[in-house]
N, C-alpha and C positions, 0 to 999 in steps of 0.2 A: 698274602704277605710272603715274599721270598725270604730265603735264609739270610741274605744280606740285611734286609729290612729288620728281620728278627734280631740279628746281632746288634744293630743300632738300637732297637727298642729295649733290648736287655742291658744297654749301657756298656757294651763291650768295646766299641771302636773308639780309638783315640785319634789317630792320624792315618791317612791313606795317601798313596799316589794313584793317579788315574782312577778316580772313584767310579766314573760311569762304566769303564771297562771292567773293573773289579766286580761291580754289582752284576753286570751281565754274565760274567764267567761263573761266579759262585752260585748265582741263582739257577744257572743252567747246567750245573755239575761239570763244568769244563776246567776247573782249577785242579792242578797238581801242586800242592803246597807243602812247605816244610816248616817245622818248628824245631829249634835246636835245644838239646838238653846236655849240659856238660856234666859228666859223671863224677861229681865232687864227693859223693857219698855212695853207700851201697843200697840206698833207698831213695825214691822220690818222696817229696814232702808236700805239705799243704800249699806251699808257694808254687808248685807245679800244677796244682789242681785245675786252675782255670784253663791252662793250655790244653790239658787232656780232655776237658769237657768240650772245648772249642773244636778239637780234632774230631771228637765223636759227633758233634752237631753237623759239621761240614761233611763228614763221611756219610751220615744219614741222608744228606741232601744230594748225594751222588758224586761228591768231589773225592779226590784221591790224596790221602795224607802220606807224608814222608816224615817219620820220626828220625831226626838226625841226631845220633849220639856222638858227642864230641870227644871221641877217643884221641883225636889229634889236637884240637884246641884245648882239651883238658891238660895237655902237656905244658901249655903256656899259662892259662888261667885268665878269666875275664876280669878286667879291672873295674868294670862298671859298678858304681855305688859302693866301692870299697875304699877304706882308708889305709889298708895295708896289703901286702902281697900274699896271695894264696900259697899254702904249703905245696911243695912239689910232690907229685905222686909217681910211683913206679908204674911201668907199663902193665905189670901183673895186677896191681890194684885197680887201675883204670878199666882193664878188661873185665875183672870181677864185677865192678860196679855197673858196667854196660850190660852184663848178663842179668843182673838183678833188675835193672830198669825194664828190660823187655818183658819179664814175667809180670810186672805190675801194669805195664801199658796194655797188655793183652786183655785186661778187664774192661778197657775203654775202646780199644781200636781193633777192628777185624783185619788181621794180617793175612787173610786168605789170599789165594792166588789172584793177582790183578786188582786187589782191593786196597792194600796199603803196603808200605815198605818200611823196614827199619834199616838204616844205613849208618855206618860208622865212618866219620870223616878221616880217621886214621888211615883208611884204605888209600887215600890220595895225598893227604898232607904229609904223611911220614915218608912218602916217596919223592917229594919235591926236591929239585936241585935249587939251592939258594940263589945262585947267580941267574938261573933261568927265571925264577920267580921274580927277582928284582927287575929283570928286563921286561917280562910279560905283564906283571901286575903293578910293581912299584911305580912305574912311570905314570900310572893312571891316578895316583894319589898325591894331593897337595899336603905337605907337612903343615903348612899354615892352617889349612882347614881342619886337619886332624887334631891339632892342638886346641882348636876352638870347640871340639866336640864335647858334648855334655858328659859322655861316658869317661872322659879323662880328667875333667875339671877337679874333682875331689882329690885325685891322686897327684895332680900337678903340685898341690900345696906341700905334700909330704915327700914327694919324689916318685917318679914313674920310671920303672925299669924299661930298658930297651926291649927286653923280652915281652913285657906286657904291651908295649907300644905296637908290636906286630899283630896283636889280637884282631884289630879291625881289618887288617889285610887278610888274615886267615879266614875270618868269618865272611868277608866279602867274596873271597875265592870259593868258599863253599857254595854260595848261591850260583856263581858263575859255572862251577863244575856240575852242579845238579841241573842247571838249565840246559847245559850242553849234552849231558849224558843220560838224564832221566826225564827230560821234558818238564822239569819243575818250573812253573811260571809265576809262582807267588810265594812270598814268605810272610810269616806271622811272628810277632814277638812282642815283648813289653815296650811301653813307651820310653823306658830308660835305654832301650836299644836302638832308638830311631837313627842316630848317627851311624852306628855300625851297619845297620840294615840298608840305609841309603847308599852306603859304600858299595854294597853288592849290586844294587839296582843300577847305579851309575857305571860300575865296572862292566856289566853286561852290555849296556848301551854304548859305551865307548869302544868296547872290543868288537861288538857284533852289529853295531849300527842303531840308530834311533828307533827303528821299527821293531827291535827285539822287545817282545811283549813280556817284560819282567816287572812285577808289581810288588809293592810293599804295603803291609797293613800292620799297624801297631795297636796293641790292646791296652785299654785304659787302666786295668787293675793290676797288671803284673808287677809293677813296682810295689804296690800295696800287697800283692800276693806274696812277694818275698818276705815282707814283714809278717804276713800271716803264717809263714813257715815256722815261726818260733813263738813261744809264750814264755812267761816267767819261769815255768818249770822245765824249759828245754824245747827241742824241736818237736813238731807234730808230723810224724812220718806216716806214709801209706803202708809200710810193712807192719803187719800185726804183731810181730815179735819186738818191734821197737815202740810202737804206740798201739795199745790194745784197742779193739773195736769199741769197748766201753769208754776209754779215754778219748778216742776220736769223736764219738758221739757227744761226750761232755764238752769237748772243745767247741763244737758248733752250737751246742745248747746254751753256752755261756757267752755268745757274742753280744756286743753292745746293742741296745735297743735301736740305736740310730743306724746300725749296719745290717740288721737282720733281713729287711726287705731287699736291700741292695744285693746281699749274698744270695737270697732265693732267686732273684731275677737273673743274676749272672751265672750261677753255678748249678741250679737244678734244671730239670727238664719238664717242670710243671708248665701247663699252658699259660701264656701271657694273660689270657682273660681271667684265669683263676688268681694270678698274682696281682692283677690290677684291682680285684675285689679286696685282696688282703692289704692293699695300700691304705685302705680306710681303717684298718685295725689300730687300736690303741690300748693303753693300759694293760690289763691282764691278757688281752688277746695277743699281745706281742709274745707272751710266753708260749702260747700255742704255735705261733709262727716259728719260734725257735725250735720247738719240738719237731715241726714239719721239716725245717731245714736240716736238723741233726739226723733225722731218720733218712731223708732222701739221700744225703751225701754219704752216710754210713753204708746204706744199701748199695750205692754206686761202687764204693771201694771194697767193701767186705761181704756184700751179699745181703739178701733180705733176711735170712735167718739170724745173722749176727746183729743186724740192725734192730730186729724185733727183740732180741735178748737184751741189748743195750738199753733200749727204750723201756722195757719192763723193769729192769734193775734200777734205772734212774728214777722212774716214777714211784717204785716201791720204796726206795731209799729216801727220797726227798718228801714222799708223802707219809713217811713214818712207818711204812710196812716192814722195813728192815730186811727185805730179801736181798741178800748180797751174793746170790749164786753165781752171777756172771761178773762180779766186781773183779778188777785186776788184783791178782793175788801173788804174794811172794812166799815161797816155802823155804824156811830156814833149815839148815843142817847142823850137825854137831859142831862143825868148824866155826859157825857163827856165834857160838856161846863160849863164854869164859866163866869158869866156876859156876856153871848152871844158869847163867843169866846173860842178857844182852842189853847194852846201854842204848838209850833212845837215839843217840847220835848215830851209832852203828846201825841201828834198825832202819833209820831214815835213808842211810846210804845203801844198805842192802836192798831196800824196797825201791831204789832209784827215784825216791822222792826228792833227794838232794844229791848233787854230784860229789860233795865232799863233806867231811865232818865240820869244816869251818863254816860252810853255808848252813849245815844242819844246826850248828850252835846258834848262829844268828837267828834262824827261824824260830827256834825254841825260845830264845831270849826275847823275841818280839811278840811272843804269845800266839804264834801261828800254828801250833801243833796240839792236837787232842787225840787221846787214845780211849776208845769206847766212850766218847762224848765227855771225857774228863780232860780239861786243859792240862798240858804238861808244863809245869812252872819251874822245872829244874833240869839243867843239862846232865845231871847225875842220875836222873830217873832210869830205872832198869826193870826188865821183865824176865821172869823165870820161864823155864820150859813148860812148867805146869800151866802158867797163865796163857801161854801161846798154843797149848795143845787143844784138841777138839776143834771147836769153831774158830779158834784163834782170836785176834783182836782187830778192830777197825781203826786204822790210823787216818786222821783227818788233817789235811794240809790246807791252811787257809779256810775259806768258806765252802769251796766247791770240789775239792779233790779228795776222794776217798780211796783207801787201799787196804786190803785184807792181808794180815801177816799171820802165818801159821807155822807150826813145826812139822817138818816132813817126817 
């Protein structure tokens, strides 16, 4: 089985152009491909996870990845799947986010000489002359076709800014530039990006001729992957300072029964034969499948040691052992106390279990908080320094989120 057939078998491919040629190129390690990442935050999140795993798979098969960081397109903002306009970021913020992305990507991709590249599209987009761009690229795009594009439909109802309307042209120009200057012959992205990506393929062929071998592949899960980037408790980041290895493990341990085998197939590097056997699992066996998924993905992002710690803590905690050594922990300081105690709402915010006191209030009133296995039934509940000293207390949010709070 070639790598292309494996991608199909894992349920990753949604739509392609030139399937026969794509199959031949990736199976024989001839693809130089890119995936774009707009630096909208200082960390990648779970929604980017499939793209990173895909890049790793294709590199292992001899193909050359280009991680395209959208320092230029990030100045505009992708309107796909959004009902409002993204916040504008400064150049300094965008550059900081780009630097953070590279550190995280290096866990998945080998950027050694000749093996992979990380490129920032600000290097060419920020230097473009607007009139020259209109003459060279704008003439290749039909406004009628652009308005029918899926990526704009949701925004058309509430208002699409001219700034965002240019995003398709910018993204298309990226592929055109990479094709000419880096030998990039293939692009990958989410199925929600199909219109934007086709724009790049068509631009290359219109400018360079029908024999220009530029191809597009979209991935089936990325639109779902963006949804995976967030939970009720907030975003799930790849940065351990934002989402601890324990919380990352728990996120995957708690996926729905119906999704666990799909996630194992798409995201892990376990052999397909082993996964096919797991397809027969049901009932309590699905909990074991979730543990496998959580361990494999935590090891990919945070390493084997952190994955083992997270697994041990989760098993001990949910098995009644109570070992909370590696549980996410918040250390309170004197500034967190008022008259020697801290209110439960303030404690939930300090532990980042709730983003605000208002949300903390609602959570307590709905019966969703327990401290040391005792349900908190009043928003006025408070805890003294003495109660939080030593081993501290275990705060439980909902049924599956545990957090230790102690006094520093």
